[in-house]
N, C-alpha and C positions, 0 to 999 in steps of 0.2 A: 504494500500500500504506500502511496506517496506521502511524504511528510507534509504537514500543514504549513510548514515554512518553505517558501520557494521564491525564486527570482523570476519575474516575468520579463521577457525580452521581446521587444516590439521590432521585428525585422522590417516592417513597413517604415517605421520612423528611421531606422538605420539607412534604408535606401533613400529616403527623402533627404536625409542629412548629406549623403554623398552627392545627390543632385544639387543641393543648395551650394555646397562647396565648389562643385564644378562650375557653377554659375559665376564664380569670382575669377575664373581662369580663362586665358586665351585657349581657343580650340585645340591648338597643337600641344598644350601642356598635359603631360600624363599624370596619373594619380597612382601613387604607391599607398595602399591602405595598410596601416599598421595594425596588426592583429597579435602582437606579442602579449605575453602574460595572459594567455587564454582569452585573447581579444578584450583586454582590460576587464576581465572577469565575466564577460558576456557569453563565453563559449566559442572557442576558436573556429571549430569546424563549421557550425551553422552560420556564424557571422561571416567567415571567409567565403562560403558558398554564395551567400546573399550579395556580398560586395562584388564578387567576380561577375555574378549574373547581372548586376547593375552597371558593370562596365569598368571596374577597377582594373588598371593595367598590370599591377604587380602587387604582391603581398610582402609585408615586412615583419620579420620575427627577430627576436633577440638571440635565440639559441638554435643550434642544429636540431635538437630534439623537437622543438616546436615546428620546424619545417618538416621533419619526418612525419609528425602527426598529421599534418595537412596532406602530405603526399599519400600516406596510407589510407586516408579518407577519400582519395580519388581526385583531389585538386591538382590540376595540371598547369595553372597559371605560374608565371615566373615568381620565385620566392627569394628575396634578399635576406640573408642572415646578417643582421646589423651589429651583432656582438663579435667578440674576439673568437678566433677559430683555433682551438687547441689541436695539437698534432694528432691526438687520438680520436678526433672527430672528423678528420679529413675524409676518411673512407666513407662514412655515412653521408657527408655532404656531396661527395661524388656520386655515390650510388643513387641518391634521391634527387639528383639534378638541382641542387641548391646553388644560389649565387653567393659565394663567400665575400665577406669584407676583408680587404687587405689593409692591415694597420701597420705592417712592417715588411721590409724586404725579405726577412727570414721566413715569414709566413708565406709569401709569394713563391719563394724558391722551393720550399717543401711541397707546396701545392702543385707547382709545375712539375716537380719530379714525380709525384704520385699520379699525376694526370697523364703521364706518358703512355701511349698505346691506346688512348681513347679515340673514338671515331671523330670527335669534334673537340675543339679547345673549350676550356671552361671559362664561362663569362664571370668576371669579377668586378667589384667596385672598390676603388681606392678611397679610403677615408682620409680627409685632410683636417688636421686640428688647427682651427683658426682662432682659438681662444677659449675653448671649453677645458682644455688641458686634461683630457680624459683619454679617449681612444683616437688613434690616427697618427699619421706622420705629420711632423711640424710643417707649417706652411712654406717655410724657406727651403725645405728639403723635398717638397712635393713634386716639383717638376722633374728632378732627377729620379725620384722613385717611380713616377709615372712612366718615364722613358724606359726604365729597367723592366717594369712589369710588361709594358707593351712589346718589349723585345723577347720575352719568354715564349718559346714555341708552342706551349700547350695551354697558354692563357690568352684571353682576349679582354682588353680593358674596356668593358662595356660602360662603366659608370665612374664618376668622380663626385664625391659629396662631402659635405661638412654638416655640423650640427650647432645650432645656436644655444648659447647659455642663458640669454636674458630676453628672448623674443616675447615672453609673456608679460613683459613690462613695456607698455607702449612708448615708443620713441626713446628707448634706452640706448645710449650712445654705443654700448658694446656691440649691439647688433649691427649697426652701420659699419663699425670697425671690422667686424667679422666678414661682412659682405665685401668690403674693400679688399681685405686680404685674400679672400677667395677669388675675386676677380683678377688680382695680381697673379695668382696661381694659374688661372685660365690663360692669361696673356703669356705667361712663361711657357705653358704647354703649346700654345699656338706658334710660338717662335720655333719650337721643335716639331711643328706640324703634327701635333697630337690633339685630337678632339674626340673625347669619349662620346658615345651616342647619347648618354643620359647624364646630364649634370643636374644635381639636385641639392637643396639646402633647406627648404621651408618646411617647418613643422606646422601644427594647426594655427598657432598664433601668427607666424610669419605668412602663412597662406592668406589669412584674412587682412593683415595689416601691412605687409611688405611685398607689394607686387614686384618690386625690383629683384626679389629673391626667388621668384618662381622658376626661373631657368627652364629646363626641359621637363622637370617632374617635381611634384610636391609630395610630402609625406604626412598627411593628416592622421592623427591618432585620436586624442581625446574628443575632438570636435565631431568625429564620425559617430561617437556615442552620445552626442547631444548635449555635451557639457562644454561651456565656454571656458577656455584656458585663462582668460582675463576679461575684466568687464568691458574693455573696448571692443572686443570682437562681437559682442551682442548687437552693436550698432551697425555692423557690417553684414551679418548673416544670421538668419533665423534658424535655430537648431531645436530639435526635439529630443529630450532625454529618452534613451532607449530602454533603460532598466528600471523596474520597480521591485521593491523587496516587501513581501507580504507574509503574514502568518495569521493565526487566530488564537483566541483565548482558549487555553487548554485546561485551566483549573481556576476556581475562585477560592479566595481565602479571606475570611472575615477576621479582622484584628481589632482589639480594643484600644482605646485611647491610652497612649503611653507605651504600648508594645512596640518592639523593634522588629525589623525584618532584614533578611539576606545577610551575606557575609560581613562581618565587622560591625554589624548593627549601626551602619552609617545613616540610617533613616529610622525615625521614630514617629509613630502616629500621633498627630495633634488632635485627632478626633477618632471616634469609631469609624473604621474604614473598610472598604471592600477592595481587595487587591486581585488583580488578574495575573495569572502566570502565563507568560508567552514562551513557547518552546523554541527559543532562539537565544544565542548568547555570543560571546566574543569569539568562540571557535567557528561561528558561522560568518563572522565579519561585522557584527554589531559592536562598535568600539566600547571598550570598558570605560572609557572616559565620558561616556554618556550617563554614567551612574549619577543619579540624583540631579541631573540637569537636562537630559534629553526628553523628547516627547514622541508619542506615536499617535496616529489617528485611528479612532474607533468610531465608526459612523461618521458624523460630521463634527466630532469633538476631538480636540487635542488633549490627550491624557498624559500626565507626567510619568516618566520612569522613576521608580522609587527604589532606594537601596542600591547595592552593588550589582552591576551586570555580571552574571555568572558565565561559566563556560558554555552551558547549554540552556540556560533559562534566564528570564528577565521578568521583573515584577513591574506592573503599572498600576496606578491608582485609578480605579473605576468608580469611586464613591459618588461622583457627581453625574455619572451616566445613568440614564433612565433604563431600568431593566437590564443590568449587567448579567451576562450568562455565558456559559461555555459555548464555544463555537463562533462567537462574534468575529467577523473579519477585522484584521488590523493591518494598517499600512505603516511600515517602518521607514521606507524611502519611496518617494513619489516621483513619477515621471513628468515633472514640471519644474522649469527653472525658477518659477515664481513661488514655489511651495516652500514653507519653512522646513519641509522634510526632503528637499532636493539634496542631491549628493554634495553640491557646493555649500548648502546651508549646514549640513551635518559636518562637513569638513571644517567650516569656519567655527562651529561650536566647540569642536574638540581640538582645534589648533593644528590642523593638517591640511592636506590638499585633496581635491576630488579624486585624483588618481589612486590615492591610497584607500579611500572609501570603496571605490569600485573594485579594485583588484583584491581587496581584503575579503570580499564575499567568497568563501571557500567552495571547493567542489562538492562538499557534502550537502550543499544547498541545491536542490534540483532546479534546473532551468526549464521554464515553460515558454515555448516560442509561439508568438502570435503574429 
């Protein structure tokens, strides 16, 4: 029997978000849809299928195993592995026709050696570090690295890309500086007569706010799932949240004034109260930081979370609800950017970001696709 706690994923909203984002692009610009981290918690395989059907040109994952999961599910679209490529994962990357990221010449050399004997060269993307100081070759070394990769007999330099550190802060000077460095790399490659087919840099924020960074392809992630990466993007594109988190009241507990509840007795009843037990907790992705401060929607009323959020259960105060009963549907996260229970609102309440709220909803929570 299915759990009463589940995540509802609206694939129609997902498709509409992709269309809306495409509306900001020139017709020639391709879209790499980022589906890493189980499609930001939405379910990688169903989400990837919907996005490819809607016209996504490429899929982006962080790990080889994420790409393998998509291939085993029958997806044949190009897949870029955007994370580092350990030597012991090269065989799987080759077997499942994944496009590796080259972050160092040593990686490229080992991949070239292992790709010998294949019928066709392996398409790779060279990552340039223009200021993130994370993965990639330094900008001043990129032209030489690109030339070396392009000369390797069993590799083809299909793509060149970078990643912005501050694009989610509108008009942040670092983004302009990174675009400038990246253009300098492209000019240096042009002097060597090297022009990869796919030059890309823009994440969700830069897609909406930095048209000069669109190049040949963009890489939306969070925006596909209907969440704005910063307030300014809301003025540029309308997005629909794709996921809702729902459960129901599993048990009622009547407590007397002065009695405490849940771990640590962090909440004590100021009156005779009716508490509802929800079969969901921090192991499912409901942040423990919502203890005594979050709310849920029961019917048309927002009811407070009381006591400590437990691993598998959470208590809410239903005292002011007319006719509280077992089985009442409960909304924990709502698919509206204006809701006080949106992913962004929950993130703000607990001092984190929407990405963490979405990806924190674990796989033991069933996904229902509509």
